[in-house]
C-alpha positions as CSV (number, residue, x, y, z in Angstrom):
1,M,-14.6,8.0,6.5
2,E,-11.2,8.4,5.7
3,I,-9.1,5.5,6.3
4,D,-5.5,6.5,7.6
5,P,-2.9,4.2,5.6
6,E,-0.7,4.9,8.5
7,E,-2.9,2.6,10.6
8,D,-2.6,-0.9,10.5
9,V,-6.3,-2.2,9.4
10,R,-5.5,-5.1,10.2
11,V,-5.6,-4.9,14.3
12,K,-4.2,-7.9,16.0
13,S,-6.8,-9.3,18.7
14,L,-5.4,-8.6,22.0
15,S,-6.8,-11.0,24.8
16,V,-6.6,-8.9,28.3
17,G,-6.8,-10.9,31.4
18,R,-5.1,-14.6,30.4
19,D,-4.4,-16.9,32.8
20,L,-0.5,-15.7,33.6
21,D,-0.1,-18.9,35.9
22,L,0.5,-20.9,32.6
23,M,2.5,-18.4,31.1
24,G,5.9,-19.2,30.8
25,I,8.8,-16.2,31.5
26,V,9.7,-15.0,27.9
27,E,5.7,-14.9,27.4
28,L,4.9,-12.7,30.0
29,K,7.6,-10.6,29.0
30,D,5.9,-10.6,25.1
31,Y,2.5,-10.3,26.4
32,L,3.6,-7.4,28.1
33,S,4.8,-5.5,25.5
34,E,2.0,-6.2,22.9
35,L,0.1,-5.0,26.1
36,E,2.5,-1.9,26.3
37,A,2.3,-1.2,22.6
38,E,-1.1,-1.2,23.4
39,M,-1.2,1.3,25.8
40,E,0.4,4.0,23.8
41,R,-1.8,3.3,20.1
42,V,-4.7,4.3,22.6
43,K,-3.2,7.0,23.8
44,E,-2.0,8.4,20.5
45,K,-5.8,7.8,19.5
46,I,-6.8,9.4,22.5
47,S,-4.5,12.7,21.8
48,T,-5.6,12.7,17.8
49,K,-9.8,13.1,19.2
50,G,-8.9,16.0,21.7
51,E,-6.9,18.1,19.1
52,H,-9.7,17.1,16.7
53,L,-11.9,18.3,19.8
54,N,-10.3,21.5,20.6
55,A,-10.3,22.5,16.6
56,A,-14.0,21.9,16.5
57,A,-14.6,23.9,19.5
58,E,-12.4,26.6,17.8
59,L,-14.6,27.1,15.2
60,F,-17.6,27.2,16.7
61,K,-16.5,29.8,19.9
62,T,-18.9,33.1,19.3
């Protein structure tokens, strides 16, 4: 498997389900930014995998 040089292999662990009551407004905004960035990363990966799946399906069409 080839490593994508554009992808950061040192992915920061993202904790979901944190106790929001213990966080201040700035921490909540930072946390929200982290979650939004992670969502975008996942959407991009879904798109890429979909493109690969479609390309493979085209190869094997009869």
